PAVEX-699214 format. One record per residue: y, z, x of N, C-alpha, C in turn; residue number from 1. Coordinates in steps of 0.05 Angstrom, whole numbers, plus 5000, padded with zeros to 4 digits. Atoms other than C-alpha are relative to their C-alpha. Example, Ala and Ser with C-alpha at 12.3 -4.5 7.8 and 13.67 -1.06 7.14 Angstrom:
<atoms>
<atom><n_v>4976</n_v><n_w>5000</n_w><n_u>5018</n_u><ca_v>4910</ca_v><ca_w>5156</ca_w><ca_u>5246</ca_u><c_v>5024</c_v><c_w>5000</c_w><c_u>5018</c_u><vexmi>1</vexmi></atom>
<atom><n_v>4976</n_v><n_w>4999</n_w><n_u>4984</n_u><ca_v>4979</ca_v><ca_w>5143</ca_w><ca_u>5273</ca_u><c_v>5022</c_v><c_w>5014</c_w><c_u>4985</c_u><vexmi>2</vexmi></atom>
</atoms>
This chain:
<atoms>
<atom><n_v>4998</n_v><n_w>5005</n_w><n_u>5031</n_u><ca_v>5109</ca_v><ca_w>5036</ca_w><ca_u>5387</ca_u><c_v>4978</c_v><c_w>5012</c_w><c_u>4982</c_u><vexmi>1</vexmi></atom>
<atom><n_v>5019</n_v><n_w>4983</n_w><n_u>5017</n_u><ca_v>5078</ca_v><ca_w>5075</ca_w><ca_u>5331</ca_u><c_v>4984</c_v><c_w>4986</c_w><c_u>4983</c_u><vexmi>2</vexmi></atom>
<atom><n_v>5015</n_v><n_w>5019</n_w><n_u>5016</n_u><ca_v>5050</ca_v><ca_w>5016</ca_w><ca_u>5294</ca_u><c_v>4988</c_v><c_w>4979</c_w><c_u>5018</c_u><vexmi>3</vexmi></atom>
<atom><n_v>5011</n_v><n_w>5019</n_w><n_u>4985</n_u><ca_v>5001</ca_v><ca_w>4970</ca_w><ca_u>5322</ca_u><c_v>4981</c_v><c_w>4984</c_w><c_u>4985</c_u><vexmi>4</vexmi></atom>
<atom><n_v>5020</n_v><n_w>5014</n_w><n_u>5013</n_u><ca_v>4952</ca_v><ca_w>4912</ca_w><ca_u>5304</ca_u><c_v>4978</c_v><c_w>4997</c_w><c_u>5020</c_u><vexmi>5</vexmi></atom>
<atom><n_v>5020</n_v><n_w>5004</n_w><n_u>4981</n_u><ca_v>4913</ca_v><ca_w>4916</ca_w><ca_u>5369</ca_u><c_v>4978</c_v><c_w>5018</c_w><c_u>4995</c_u><vexmi>6</vexmi></atom>
<atom><n_v>5024</n_v><n_w>4981</n_w><n_u>5008</n_u><ca_v>4847</ca_v><ca_w>4939</ca_w><ca_u>5354</ca_u><c_v>4988</c_v><c_w>5015</c_w><c_u>5021</c_u><vexmi>7</vexmi></atom>
<atom><n_v>5008</n_v><n_w>4984</n_w><n_u>4978</n_u><ca_v>4837</ca_v><ca_w>4968</ca_w><ca_u>5422</ca_u><c_v>5012</c_v><c_w>5027</c_w><c_u>4996</c_u><vexmi>8</vexmi></atom>
<atom><n_v>4985</n_v><n_w>4976</n_w><n_u>5000</n_u><ca_v>4885</ca_v><ca_w>5022</ca_w><ca_u>5401</ca_u><c_v>4990</c_v><c_w>5015</c_w><c_u>4973</c_u><vexmi>9</vexmi></atom>
<atom><n_v>5013</n_v><n_w>4984</n_w><n_u>5023</n_u><ca_v>4843</ca_v><ca_w>5041</ca_w><ca_u>5337</ca_u><c_v>4979</c_v><c_w>5014</c_w><c_u>5010</c_u><vexmi>10</vexmi></atom>
<atom><n_v>5021</n_v><n_w>4986</n_w><n_u>4992</n_u><ca_v>4797</ca_v><ca_w>5094</ca_w><ca_u>5344</ca_u><c_v>4976</c_v><c_w>4997</c_w><c_u>4976</c_u><vexmi>11</vexmi></atom>
<atom><n_v>5026</n_v><n_w>5003</n_w><n_u>5019</n_u><ca_v>4727</ca_v><ca_w>5102</ca_w><ca_u>5304</ca_u><c_v>5010</c_v><c_w>5003</c_w><c_u>4971</c_u><vexmi>12</vexmi></atom>
<atom><n_v>4994</n_v><n_w>4993</n_w><n_u>5028</n_u><ca_v>4759</ca_v><ca_w>5133</ca_w><ca_u>5244</ca_u><c_v>5018</c_v><c_w>4974</c_w><c_u>4990</c_u><vexmi>13</vexmi></atom>
<atom><n_v>4983</n_v><n_w>5023</n_w><n_u>5009</n_u><ca_v>4814</ca_v><ca_w>5075</ca_w><ca_u>5239</ca_u><c_v>4986</c_v><c_w>4974</c_w><c_u>4998</c_u><vexmi>14</vexmi></atom>
<atom><n_v>5019</n_v><n_w>5025</n_w><n_u>5003</n_u><ca_v>4760</ca_v><ca_w>5022</ca_w><ca_u>5250</ca_u><c_v>4985</c_v><c_w>5002</c_w><c_u>4973</c_u><vexmi>15</vexmi></atom>
<atom><n_v>5014</n_v><n_w>4995</n_w><n_u>5027</n_u><ca_v>4722</ca_v><ca_w>5053</ca_w><ca_u>5193</ca_u><c_v>5019</c_v><c_w>4992</c_w><c_u>4977</c_u><vexmi>16</vexmi></atom>
<atom><n_v>4984</n_v><n_w>5003</n_w><n_u>5020</n_u><ca_v>4783</ca_v><ca_w>5055</ca_w><ca_u>5150</ca_u><c_v>5007</c_v><c_w>4968</c_w><c_u>4998</c_u><vexmi>17</vexmi></atom>
<atom><n_v>4994</n_v><n_w>5026</n_w><n_u>5004</n_u><ca_v>4801</ca_v><ca_w>4981</ca_w><ca_u>5167</ca_u><c_v>4977</c_v><c_w>4982</c_w><c_u>4988</c_u><vexmi>18</vexmi></atom>
<atom><n_v>5025</n_v><n_w>5012</n_w><n_u>5010</n_u><ca_v>4728</ca_v><ca_w>4961</ca_w><ca_u>5151</ca_u><c_v>5000</c_v><c_w>5006</c_w><c_u>4968</c_u><vexmi>19</vexmi></atom>
<atom><n_v>4997</n_v><n_w>4998</n_w><n_u>5025</n_u><ca_v>4737</ca_v><ca_w>4993</ca_w><ca_u>5084</ca_u><c_v>5019</c_v><c_w>4983</c_w><c_u>4986</c_u><vexmi>20</vexmi></atom>
<atom><n_v>4983</n_v><n_w>5016</n_w><n_u>5015</n_u><ca_v>4801</ca_v><ca_w>4958</ca_w><ca_u>5065</ca_u><c_v>4992</c_v><c_w>4970</c_w><c_u>5004</c_u><vexmi>21</vexmi></atom>
<atom><n_v>5011</n_v><n_w>5025</n_w><n_u>5003</n_u><ca_v>4772</ca_v><ca_w>4893</ca_w><ca_u>5086</ca_u><c_v>4977</c_v><c_w>4994</c_w><c_u>4983</c_u><vexmi>22</vexmi></atom>
<atom><n_v>5024</n_v><n_w>5000</n_w><n_u>5017</n_u><ca_v>4708</ca_v><ca_w>4906</ca_w><ca_u>5046</ca_u><c_v>5014</c_v><c_w>4997</c_w><c_u>4970</c_u><vexmi>23</vexmi></atom>
<atom><n_v>4988</n_v><n_w>4998</n_w><n_u>5029</n_u><ca_v>4754</ca_v><ca_w>4923</ca_w><ca_u>4982</ca_u><c_v>5016</c_v><c_w>4973</c_w><c_u>4996</c_u><vexmi>24</vexmi></atom>
<atom><n_v>4986</n_v><n_w>5025</n_w><n_u>5004</n_u><ca_v>4796</ca_v><ca_w>4859</ca_w><ca_u>4994</ca_u><c_v>4977</c_v><c_w>4978</c_w><c_u>4995</c_u><vexmi>25</vexmi></atom>
<atom><n_v>5022</n_v><n_w>5020</n_w><n_u>5002</n_u><ca_v>4733</ca_v><ca_w>4816</ca_w><ca_u>5002</ca_u><c_v>4988</c_v><c_w>4999</c_w><c_u>4973</c_u><vexmi>26</vexmi></atom>
<atom><n_v>5015</n_v><n_w>4999</n_w><n_u>5025</n_u><ca_v>4700</ca_v><ca_w>4842</ca_w><ca_u>4939</ca_u><c_v>5020</c_v><c_w>5002</c_w><c_u>4979</c_u><vexmi>27</vexmi></atom>
<atom><n_v>4977</n_v><n_w>5001</n_w><n_u>5020</n_u><ca_v>4768</ca_v><ca_w>4841</ca_w><ca_u>4900</ca_u><c_v>5000</c_v><c_w>5025</c_w><c_u>4986</c_u><vexmi>28</vexmi></atom>
<atom><n_v>4994</n_v><n_w>4980</n_w><n_u>5014</n_u><ca_v>4767</ca_v><ca_w>4912</ca_w><ca_u>4885</ca_u><c_v>5025</c_v><c_w>5012</c_w><c_u>5004</c_u><vexmi>29</vexmi></atom>
<atom><n_v>4977</n_v><n_w>4993</n_w><n_u>4997</n_u><ca_v>4837</ca_v><ca_w>4917</ca_w><ca_u>4877</ca_u><c_v>5016</c_v><c_w>5002</c_w><c_u>4973</c_u><vexmi>30</vexmi></atom>
<atom><n_v>4985</n_v><n_w>4994</n_w><n_u>5023</n_u><ca_v>4888</ca_v><ca_w>4942</ca_w><ca_u>4825</ca_u><c_v>5017</c_v><c_w>4977</c_w><c_u>4991</c_u><vexmi>31</vexmi></atom>
<atom><n_v>4986</n_v><n_w>5018</n_w><n_u>5011</n_u><ca_v>4928</ca_v><ca_w>4900</ca_w><ca_u>4778</ca_u><c_v>5026</c_v><c_w>4996</c_w><c_u>5016</c_u><vexmi>32</vexmi></atom>
<atom><n_v>4975</n_v><n_w>4997</n_w><n_u>4986</n_u><ca_v>4993</ca_v><ca_w>4921</ca_w><ca_u>4815</ca_u><c_v>4996</c_v><c_w>4986</c_w><c_u>5027</c_u><vexmi>33</vexmi></atom>
<atom><n_v>5005</n_v><n_w>5009</n_w><n_u>4975</n_u><ca_v>4964</ca_v><ca_w>4902</ca_w><ca_u>4883</ca_u><c_v>4998</c_v><c_w>4966</c_w><c_u>4996</c_u><vexmi>34</vexmi></atom>
<atom><n_v>5002</n_v><n_w>5025</n_w><n_u>5006</n_u><ca_v>4943</ca_v><ca_w>4834</ca_w><ca_u>4851</ca_u><c_v>5024</c_v><c_w>4985</c_w><c_u>4995</c_u><vexmi>35</vexmi></atom>
<atom><n_v>4975</n_v><n_w>5010</n_w><n_u>5010</n_u><ca_v>5011</ca_v><ca_w>4823</ca_w><ca_u>4821</ca_u><c_v>5021</c_v><c_w>4994</c_w><c_u>5023</c_u><vexmi>36</vexmi></atom>
<atom><n_v>4980</n_v><n_w>4999</n_w><n_u>4977</n_u><ca_v>5050</ca_v><ca_w>4835</ca_w><ca_u>4888</ca_u><c_v>4992</c_v><c_w>4993</c_w><c_u>5025</c_u><vexmi>37</vexmi></atom>
<atom><n_v>5009</n_v><n_w>5005</n_w><n_u>4973</n_u><ca_v>5008</ca_v><ca_w>4824</ca_w><ca_u>4948</ca_u><c_v>4993</c_v><c_w>4970</c_w><c_u>5001</c_u><vexmi>38</vexmi></atom>
<atom><n_v>5001</n_v><n_w>5029</n_w><n_u>5000</n_u><ca_v>5011</ca_v><ca_w>4749</ca_w><ca_u>4968</ca_u><c_v>4975</c_v><c_w>4989</c_w><c_u>5013</c_u><vexmi>39</vexmi></atom>
<atom><n_v>5016</n_v><n_w>5009</n_w><n_u>4984</n_u><ca_v>4957</ca_v><ca_w>4746</ca_w><ca_u>5018</ca_u><c_v>5005</c_v><c_w>4982</c_w><c_u>5023</c_u><vexmi>40</vexmi></atom>
<atom><n_v>4987</n_v><n_w>5019</n_w><n_u>4982</n_u><ca_v>5000</ca_v><ca_w>4700</ca_w><ca_u>5058</ca_u><c_v>5008</c_v><c_w>5019</c_w><c_u>5025</c_u><vexmi>41</vexmi></atom>
<atom><n_v>4991</n_v><n_w>4988</n_w><n_u>4979</n_u><ca_v>5009</ca_v><ca_w>4723</ca_w><ca_u>5129</ca_u><c_v>4990</c_v><c_w>5029</c_w><c_u>5004</c_u><vexmi>42</vexmi></atom>
<atom><n_v>5012</n_v><n_w>4974</n_w><n_u>5003</n_u><ca_v>4964</ca_v><ca_w>4784</ca_w><ca_u>5119</ca_u><c_v>4992</c_v><c_w>5011</c_w><c_u>5029</c_u><vexmi>43</vexmi></atom>
<atom><n_v>5009</n_v><n_w>4983</n_w><n_u>4977</n_u><ca_v>4953</ca_v><ca_w>4833</ca_w><ca_u>5177</ca_u><c_v>4993</c_v><c_w>5025</c_w><c_u>4997</c_u><vexmi>44</vexmi></atom>
<atom><n_v>5012</n_v><n_w>4972</n_w><n_u>5001</n_u><ca_v>4916</ca_v><ca_w>4898</ca_w><ca_u>5192</ca_u><c_v>5016</c_v><c_w>5013</c_w><c_u>5019</c_u><vexmi>45</vexmi></atom>
<atom><n_v>4984</n_v><n_w>4981</n_w><n_u>4983</n_u><ca_v>4960</ca_v><ca_w>4953</ca_w><ca_u>5220</ca_u><c_v>4987</c_v><c_w>5029</c_w><c_u>4999</c_u><vexmi>46</vexmi></atom>
<atom><n_v>5007</n_v><n_w>4975</n_w><n_u>4996</n_u><ca_v>4951</ca_v><ca_w>5021</ca_w><ca_u>5244</ca_u><c_v>5025</c_v><c_w>5018</c_w><c_u>5008</c_u><vexmi>47</vexmi></atom>
<atom><n_v>4978</n_v><n_w>4983</n_w><n_u>4995</n_u><ca_v>5007</ca_v><ca_w>5074</ca_w><ca_u>5243</ca_u><c_v>4992</c_v><c_w>5022</c_w><c_u>5017</c_u><vexmi>48</vexmi></atom>
<atom><n_v>5010</n_v><n_w>4979</n_w><n_u>4985</n_u><ca_v>4991</ca_v><ca_w>5121</ca_w><ca_u>5301</ca_u><c_v>5013</c_v><c_w>5024</c_w><c_u>4995</c_u><vexmi>49</vexmi></atom>
<atom><n_v>4986</n_v><n_w>4977</n_w><n_u>5007</n_u><ca_v>5041</ca_v><ca_w>5169</ca_w><ca_u>5278</ca_u><c_v>4989</c_v><c_w>5013</c_w><c_u>4974</c_u><vexmi>50</vexmi></atom>
<atom><n_v>5011</n_v><n_w>4990</n_w><n_u>5026</n_u><ca_v>5017</ca_v><ca_w>5176</ca_w><ca_u>5205</ca_u><c_v>4972</c_v><c_w>5003</c_w><c_u>5000</c_u><vexmi>51</vexmi></atom>
<atom><n_v>5025</n_v><n_w>5005</n_w><n_u>5002</n_u><ca_v>4946</ca_v><ca_w>5156</ca_w><ca_u>5216</ca_u><c_v>4990</c_v><c_w>4980</c_w><c_u>4982</c_u><vexmi>52</vexmi></atom>
<atom><n_v>5005</n_v><n_w>5021</n_w><n_u>5019</n_u><ca_v>4950</ca_v><ca_w>5104</ca_w><ca_u>5162</ca_u><c_v>4991</c_v><c_w>4975</c_w><c_u>5010</c_u><vexmi>53</vexmi></atom>
<atom><n_v>5010</n_v><n_w>5029</n_w><n_u>4994</n_u><ca_v>4911</ca_v><ca_w>5039</ca_w><ca_u>5167</ca_u><c_v>5004</c_v><c_w>4984</c_w><c_u>4974</c_u><vexmi>54</vexmi></atom>
<atom><n_v>4990</n_v><n_w>5013</n_w><n_u>5020</n_u><ca_v>4939</ca_v><ca_w>4987</ca_w><ca_u>5122</ca_u><c_v>5002</c_v><c_w>4970</c_w><c_u>5005</c_u><vexmi>55</vexmi></atom>
<atom><n_v>4995</n_v><n_w>5029</n_w><n_u>4999</n_u><ca_v>4946</ca_v><ca_w>4913</ca_w><ca_u>5104</ca_u><c_v>5029</c_v><c_w>4996</c_w><c_u>4992</c_u><vexmi>56</vexmi></atom>
<atom><n_v>4973</n_v><n_w>5009</n_w><n_u>5005</n_u><ca_v>5014</ca_v><ca_w>4879</ca_w><ca_u>5105</ca_u><c_v>5002</c_v><c_w>4972</c_w><c_u>4995</c_u><vexmi>57</vexmi></atom>
<atom><n_v>4998</n_v><n_w>5028</n_w><n_u>5002</n_u><ca_v>5033</ca_v><ca_w>4811</ca_w><ca_u>5076</ca_u><c_v>5027</c_v><c_w>4993</c_w><c_u>5011</c_u><vexmi>58</vexmi></atom>
<atom><n_v>4976</n_v><n_w>5013</n_w><n_u>4992</n_u><ca_v>5089</ca_v><ca_w>4763</ca_w><ca_u>5090</ca_u><c_v>5029</c_v><c_w>5011</c_w><c_u>4990</c_u><vexmi>59</vexmi></atom>
<atom><n_v>4978</n_v><n_w>4984</n_w><n_u>5013</n_u><ca_v>5134</ca_v><ca_w>4801</ca_w><ca_u>5043</ca_u><c_v>5000</c_v><c_w>5027</c_w><c_u>5005</c_u><vexmi>60</vexmi></atom>
<atom><n_v>5001</n_v><n_w>4973</n_w><n_u>4993</n_u><ca_v>5122</ca_v><ca_w>4867</ca_w><ca_u>5074</ca_u><c_v>4986</c_v><c_w>5021</c_w><c_u>4978</c_u><vexmi>61</vexmi></atom>
<atom><n_v>5014</n_v><n_w>4983</n_w><n_u>5016</n_u><ca_v>5079</ca_v><ca_w>4892</ca_w><ca_u>5017</ca_u><c_v>4979</c_v><c_w>5010</c_w><c_u>5013</c_u><vexmi>62</vexmi></atom>
<atom><n_v>5022</n_v><n_w>4985</n_w><n_u>4986</n_u><ca_v>5030</ca_v><ca_w>4942</ca_w><ca_u>5037</ca_u><c_v>4978</c_v><c_w>5006</c_w><c_u>4981</c_u><vexmi>63</vexmi></atom>
<atom><n_v>5022</n_v><n_w>4994</n_w><n_u>5015</n_u><ca_v>4961</ca_v><ca_w>4953</ca_w><ca_u>5015</ca_u><c_v>4982</c_v><c_w>5020</c_w><c_u>5013</c_u><vexmi>64</vexmi></atom>
<atom><n_v>5015</n_v><n_w>4978</n_w><n_u>4988</n_u><ca_v>4919</ca_v><ca_w>5016</ca_w><ca_u>5023</ca_u><c_v>4979</c_v><c_w>5008</c_w><c_u>4978</c_u><vexmi>65</vexmi></atom>
<atom><n_v>5017</n_v><n_w>4992</n_w><n_u>5021</n_u><ca_v>4860</ca_v><ca_w>5049</ca_w><ca_u>4992</ca_u><c_v>5010</c_v><c_w>5025</c_w><c_u>4990</c_u><vexmi>66</vexmi></atom>
<atom><n_v>4989</n_v><n_w>4975</n_w><n_u>5014</n_u><ca_v>4882</ca_v><ca_w>5095</ca_w><ca_u>4937</ca_u><c_v>4978</c_v><c_w>5019</c_w><c_u>4992</c_u><vexmi>67</vexmi></atom>
<atom><n_v>5022</n_v><n_w>4981</n_w><n_u>5002</n_u><ca_v>4841</ca_v><ca_w>5159</ca_w><ca_u>4938</ca_u><c_v>4994</c_v><c_w>5006</c_w><c_u>4972</c_u><vexmi>68</vexmi></atom>
<atom><n_v>5005</n_v><n_w>4994</n_w><n_u>5027</n_u><ca_v>4849</ca_v><ca_w>5169</ca_w><ca_u>4864</ca_u><c_v>4978</c_v><c_w>4982</c_w><c_u>4988</c_u><vexmi>69</vexmi></atom>
<atom><n_v>5021</n_v><n_w>5020</n_w><n_u>5014</n_u><ca_v>4807</ca_v><ca_w>5105</ca_w><ca_u>4847</ca_u><c_v>4981</c_v><c_w>4988</c_w><c_u>5019</c_u><vexmi>70</vexmi></atom>
<atom><n_v>5015</n_v><n_w>5012</n_w><n_u>4982</n_u><ca_v>4778</ca_v><ca_w>5081</ca_w><ca_u>4912</ca_u><c_v>5007</c_v><c_w>4969</c_w><c_u>5003</c_u><vexmi>71</vexmi></atom>
<atom><n_v>4993</n_v><n_w>5028</n_w><n_u>5002</n_u><ca_v>4813</ca_v><ca_w>5014</ca_w><ca_u>4902</ca_u><c_v>5021</c_v><c_w>4994</c_w><c_u>5022</c_u><vexmi>72</vexmi></atom>
<atom><n_v>4980</n_v><n_w>5008</n_w><n_u>4984</n_u><ca_v>4854</ca_v><ca_w>4974</ca_w><ca_u>4945</ca_u><c_v>5026</c_v><c_w>4996</c_w><c_u>4981</c_u><vexmi>73</vexmi></atom>
<atom><n_v>4977</n_v><n_w>4999</n_w><n_u>5020</n_u><ca_v>4927</ca_v><ca_w>4987</ca_w><ca_u>4915</ca_u><c_v>5023</c_v><c_w>4994</c_w><c_u>5019</c_u><vexmi>74</vexmi></atom>
<atom><n_v>4974</n_v><n_w>5000</n_w><n_u>4987</n_u><ca_v>4999</ca_v><ca_w>4975</ca_w><ca_u>4929</ca_u><c_v>5013</c_v><c_w>5023</c_w><c_u>5008</c_u><vexmi>75</vexmi></atom>
<atom><n_v>4986</n_v><n_w>4974</n_w><n_u>4992</n_u><ca_v>5030</ca_v><ca_w>5026</ca_w><ca_u>4971</ca_u><c_v>5030</c_v><c_w>4994</c_w><c_u>5000</c_u><vexmi>76</vexmi></atom>
<atom><n_v>4974</n_v><n_w>5006</n_w><n_u>5005</n_u><ca_v>5101</ca_v><ca_w>5031</ca_w><ca_u>4952</ca_u><c_v>5018</c_v><c_w>5018</c_w><c_u>5016</c_u><vexmi>77</vexmi></atom>
<atom><n_v>4977</n_v><n_w>4989</n_w><n_u>4985</n_u><ca_v>5166</ca_v><ca_w>5047</ca_w><ca_u>4990</ca_u><c_v>5022</c_v><c_w>4996</c_w><c_u>4982</c_u><vexmi>78</vexmi></atom>
<atom><n_v>4976</n_v><n_w>5007</n_w><n_u>5019</n_u><ca_v>5225</ca_v><ca_w>5059</ca_w><ca_u>4941</ca_u><c_v>5022</c_v><c_w>4988</c_w><c_u>5015</c_u><vexmi>79</vexmi></atom>
<atom><n_v>4977</n_v><n_w>5017</n_w><n_u>4986</n_u><ca_v>5285</ca_v><ca_w>5017</ca_w><ca_u>4958</ca_u><c_v>5020</c_v><c_w>5019</c_w><c_u>5006</c_u><vexmi>80</vexmi></atom>
<atom><n_v>4979</n_v><n_w>4982</n_w><n_u>4993</n_u><ca_v>5336</ca_v><ca_w>5072</ca_w><ca_u>4953</ca_u><c_v>4996</c_v><c_w>5019</c_w><c_u>5018</c_u><vexmi>81</vexmi></atom>
<atom><n_v>5006</n_v><n_w>4973</n_w><n_u>4984</n_u><ca_v>5307</ca_v><ca_w>5136</ca_w><ca_u>4982</ca_u><c_v>4978</c_v><c_w>4997</c_w><c_u>5021</c_u><vexmi>82</vexmi></atom>
<atom><n_v>5022</n_v><n_w>5002</n_w><n_u>4985</n_u><ca_v>5249</ca_v><ca_w>5107</ca_w><ca_u>5018</ca_u><c_v>4977</c_v><c_w>5019</c_w><c_u>4994</c_u><vexmi>83</vexmi></atom>
<atom><n_v>5024</n_v><n_w>4982</n_w><n_u>5008</n_u><ca_v>5200</ca_v><ca_w>5155</ca_w><ca_u>4981</ca_u><c_v>4975</c_v><c_w>4978</c_w><c_u>5000</c_u><vexmi>84</vexmi></atom>
<atom><n_v>5026</n_v><n_w>5017</n_w><n_u>4995</n_u><ca_v>5128</ca_v><ca_w>5128</ca_w><ca_u>4995</ca_u><c_v>4977</c_v><c_w>5014</c_w><c_u>4981</c_u><vexmi>85</vexmi></atom>
<atom><n_v>5023</n_v><n_w>4987</n_w><n_u>5017</n_u><ca_v>5065</ca_v><ca_w>5134</ca_w><ca_u>4951</ca_u><c_v>4987</c_v><c_w>4975</c_w><c_u>4983</c_u><vexmi>86</vexmi></atom>
<atom><n_v>5008</n_v><n_w>5018</n_w><n_u>5020</n_u><ca_v>5022</ca_v><ca_w>5096</ca_w><ca_u>4903</ca_u><c_v>5013</c_v><c_w>5005</c_w><c_u>4972</c_u><vexmi>87</vexmi></atom>
<atom><n_v>4984</n_v><n_w>4999</n_w><n_u>5022</n_u><ca_v>5050</ca_v><ca_w>5082</ca_w><ca_u>4832</ca_u><c_v>4992</c_v><c_w>5026</c_w><c_u>4985</c_u><vexmi>88</vexmi></atom>
<atom><n_v>5007</n_v><n_w>4976</n_w><n_u>5019</n_u><ca_v>5012</ca_v><ca_w>5141</ca_w><ca_u>4799</ca_u><c_v>5013</c_v><c_w>5025</c_w><c_u>5013</c_u><vexmi>89</vexmi></atom>
<atom><n_v>4985</n_v><n_w>4977</n_w><n_u>4987</n_u><ca_v>5040</ca_v><ca_w>5190</ca_w><ca_u>4852</ca_u><c_v>5029</c_v><c_w>4999</c_w><c_u>4997</c_u><vexmi>90</vexmi></atom>
<atom><n_v>4969</n_v><n_w>5000</n_w><n_u>5004</n_u><ca_v>5111</ca_v><ca_w>5164</ca_w><ca_u>4846</ca_u><c_v>5009</c_v><c_w>5006</c_w><c_u>4971</c_u><vexmi>91</vexmi></atom>
<atom><n_v>4994</n_v><n_w>4997</n_w><n_u>5026</n_u><ca_v>5109</ca_v><ca_w>5164</ca_w><ca_u>4772</ca_u><c_v>4996</c_v><c_w>5031</c_w><c_u>4993</c_u><vexmi>92</vexmi></atom>
<atom><n_v>5003</n_v><n_w>4969</n_w><n_u>5003</n_u><ca_v>5088</ca_v><ca_w>5239</ca_w><ca_u>4775</ca_u><c_v>5029</c_v><c_w>5015</c_w><c_u>5009</c_u><vexmi>93</vexmi></atom>
<atom><n_v>4973</n_v><n_w>4991</n_w><n_u>4988</n_u><ca_v>5157</ca_v><ca_w>5250</ca_w><ca_u>4812</ca_u><c_v>5021</c_v><c_w>4989</c_w><c_u>4989</c_u><vexmi>94</vexmi></atom>
<atom><n_v>4981</n_v><n_w>5019</n_w><n_u>5010</n_u><ca_v>5194</ca_v><ca_w>5204</ca_w><ca_u>4768</ca_u><c_v>5027</c_v><c_w>5014</c_w><c_u>4995</c_u><vexmi>95</vexmi></atom>
<atom><n_v>4976</n_v><n_w>4986</n_w><n_u>5007</n_u><ca_v>5245</ca_v><ca_w>5255</ca_w><ca_u>4742</ca_u><c_v>5016</c_v><c_w>5010</c_w><c_u>5024</c_u><vexmi>96</vexmi></atom>
<atom><n_v>4988</n_v><n_w>4991</n_w><n_u>4971</n_u><ca_v>5262</ca_v><ca_w>5276</ca_w><ca_u>4814</ca_u><c_v>5011</c_v><c_w>4978</c_w><c_u>5016</c_u><vexmi>97</vexmi></atom>
<atom><n_v>4990</n_v><n_w>5021</n_w><n_u>4981</n_u><ca_v>5277</ca_v><ca_w>5207</ca_w><ca_u>4841</ca_u><c_v>5026</c_v><c_w>4991</c_w><c_u>4991</c_u><vexmi>98</vexmi></atom>
<atom><n_v>4978</n_v><n_w>5011</n_w><n_u>5006</n_u><ca_v>5338</ca_v><ca_w>5172</ca_w><ca_u>4845</ca_u><c_v>5002</c_v><c_w>4978</c_w><c_u>4979</c_u><vexmi>99</vexmi></atom>
<atom><n_v>5001</n_v><n_w>5021</n_w><n_u>5023</n_u><ca_v>5361</ca_v><ca_w>5128</ca_w><ca_u>4785</ca_u><c_v>4992</c_v><c_w>4969</c_w><c_u>5011</c_u><vexmi>100</vexmi></atom>
<atom><n_v>5006</n_v><n_w>5029</n_w><n_u>4988</n_u><ca_v>5355</ca_v><ca_w>5061</ca_w><ca_u>4830</ca_u><c_v>4970</c_v><c_w>5002</c_w><c_u>5006</c_u><vexmi>101</vexmi></atom>
<atom><n_v>5031</n_v><n_w>5003</n_w><n_u>4997</n_u><ca_v>5283</ca_v><ca_w>5084</ca_w><ca_u>4849</ca_u><c_v>4982</c_v><c_w>5002</c_w><c_u>4974</c_u><vexmi>102</vexmi></atom>
<atom><n_v>5013</n_v><n_w>5000</n_w><n_u>5027</n_u><ca_v>5266</ca_v><ca_w>5099</ca_w><ca_u>4777</ca_u><c_v>4999</c_v><c_w>4971</c_w><c_u>4991</c_u><vexmi>103</vexmi></atom>
<atom><n_v>4997</n_v><n_w>5029</n_w><n_u>5009</n_u><ca_v>5290</ca_v><ca_w>5029</ca_w><ca_u>4761</ca_u><c_v>4979</c_v><c_w>4982</c_w><c_u>5012</c_u><vexmi>104</vexmi></atom>
<atom><n_v>5017</n_v><n_w>5015</n_w><n_u>4983</n_u><ca_v>5248</ca_v><ca_w>5000</ca_w><ca_u>4814</ca_u><c_v>4969</c_v><c_w>5003</c_w><c_u>4990</c_u><vexmi>105</vexmi></atom>
<atom><n_v>5028</n_v><n_w>4992</n_w><n_u>5005</n_u><ca_v>5185</ca_v><ca_w>5037</ca_w><ca_u>4790</ca_u><c_v>4995</c_v><c_w>4987</c_w><c_u>4972</c_u><vexmi>106</vexmi></atom>
<atom><n_v>5003</n_v><n_w>5011</n_w><n_u>5029</n_u><ca_v>5197</ca_v><ca_w>5016</ca_w><ca_u>4716</ca_u><c_v>4996</c_v><c_w>4970</c_w><c_u>5002</c_u><vexmi>107</vexmi></atom>
<atom><n_v>5005</n_v><n_w>5031</n_w><n_u>4996</n_u><ca_v>5202</ca_v><ca_w>4943</ca_w><ca_u>4739</ca_u><c_v>4971</c_v><c_w>4995</c_w><c_u>5009</c_u><vexmi>108</vexmi></atom>
<atom><n_v>5024</n_v><n_w>5005</n_w><n_u>4991</n_u><ca_v>5139</ca_v><ca_w>4950</ca_w><ca_u>4777</ca_u><c_v>4976</c_v><c_w>5006</c_w><c_u>4977</c_u><vexmi>109</vexmi></atom>
<atom><n_v>5020</n_v><n_w>4993</n_w><n_u>5021</n_u><ca_v>5102</ca_v><ca_w>4984</ca_w><ca_u>4717</ca_u><c_v>5002</c_v><c_w>4979</c_w><c_u>4979</c_u><vexmi>110</vexmi></atom>
<atom><n_v>5000</n_v><n_w>5027</n_w><n_u>5020</n_u><ca_v>5129</ca_v><ca_w>4924</ca_w><ca_u>4673</ca_u><c_v>4985</c_v><c_w>4979</c_w><c_u>5007</c_u><vexmi>111</vexmi></atom>
<atom><n_v>5016</n_v><n_w>5022</n_w><n_u>4989</n_u><ca_v>5093</ca_v><ca_w>4878</ca_w><ca_u>4718</ca_u><c_v>4971</c_v><c_w>5004</c_w><c_u>4990</c_u><vexmi>112</vexmi></atom>
<atom><n_v>5026</n_v><n_w>4993</n_w><n_u>5007</n_u><ca_v>5029</ca_v><ca_w>4912</ca_w><ca_u>4696</ca_u><c_v>4992</c_v><c_w>4990</c_w><c_u>4972</c_u><vexmi>113</vexmi></atom>
<atom><n_v>5004</n_v><n_w>5005</n_w><n_u>5028</n_u><ca_v>5040</ca_v><ca_w>4896</ca_w><ca_u>4623</ca_u><c_v>5005</c_v><c_w>4970</c_w><c_u>4991</c_u><vexmi>114</vexmi></atom>
<atom><n_v>4995</n_v><n_w>5031</n_w><n_u>5007</n_u><ca_v>5058</ca_v><ca_w>4819</ca_w><ca_u>4629</ca_u><c_v>4975</c_v><c_w>4987</c_w><c_u>4999</c_u><vexmi>115</vexmi></atom>
</atoms>
C-alpha cells in the first residue's frame, strides 16, 4: 500500500514533516480556507510513500498540508472533475487551463473565503 498511518514506516524526514504539521495545527497557524473546510473530526496523519507527502486527513477526506508559499497549514485540494491537485493559489494560477467544472469548484472555494 502506498499510503500509511504506521509511524514505523515514516523516516526521519517524514517524522519532521509530521511534527511541523502537528505544531501548525496546535498553534492554529492555519489558513482561512483550511479553517472553513477541515472538520478536525476523525483526523489522521498519513504518509504517501509514492509522493513523499505527509498530510492530515479528516472524516470528510479533506487534506491539510503545509503550504510552502506561506508556511501555514492549508487545504490541499483535489479538483472533482480532473483530479488536479494543489493549494488554492497554485490552482488559481492554472485557472484558465482547468475544466469548467473544476473552475466552478475553485470559485466556490474562493467564495467561502469571503463569507
